[in-house]
N, C-alpha and C positions, 0 to 999 in steps of 0.2 A: 537812198535806201527805200525800198518799197515798204509800204505799211502792211500790217497784218491783213487788213481788208483787201488791199490790192493783191496780195499773195493768194488769198482765198478766191478772189475773182478769177485770177489766172488758173487756179486749179479747177474751178467750175467750168471755165471756158474750154479747158482741155478734155472735159468729159464728153463721152458720146452723147448724141441727141437724146436717146432714150434714158440714159443715166441722168442727164440734166432734168428731163421731165419728171423722173422719179424723185430727184432731189427737191424740185420745186413743190411737188405734191407733199413731200414730208415737211417742208418748211411751212406750207400753207396749213397743214394739219396741226403742227406745233403752235403756230400763231393763233389758230382758232381755239385750240385747247387753252392757251394762255388767256385769251379774251374771255372764255367761259369762266375760267377760274377767277379772273379779276371781277367779272360781273357778279359771280356768286359771293365773293368777299364783300362787295359793295352792298349787295342785298342783305347779307347777314348783319353787316354793320347797321344798316337802316333798321332792320328788325330789332337789333339790340337796343338802339337809341329809343325806339318806340315801345320797348318793353314786351315785344312780341316774340322774341327768339325762342323762348321755352314753351310756347303754346303747344298743347298736345294735338295729335292728329285728329282725335275725336272732336276737340273744340273747333278746329279748322273746318271739319266736315259739317258741324252744326251751323257755323257761321255761313258757310257756302249755301247750305240748304235754306237758311233764312233769307239770304240775299236772292236766291233763285225764286223763292216764294214772293218776295217783295216786287221783283221785276215782273213776274208773271201776273200778279194782281194789278200792277200799274199798266202793263202793256196789253193785257188781255182781260179786261174787266168782264165780269159775268153779267 
């Protein structure tokens, strides 16, 4: 008895070439989205552990500005 995966493979093999190409593009898109979602979840978890998850947009922008100024002062001294 053929497995579910084998049956699916047979169905895919029976598709026309352009249908297979479209199918693989859809699969690639879904895998990419899943990867982005997993990465986002990992990043959120890290921010939560570090106590940074609820930092406001304004605070983030202030920190980025300070970092930019520190880098500029170090790399381009007057």
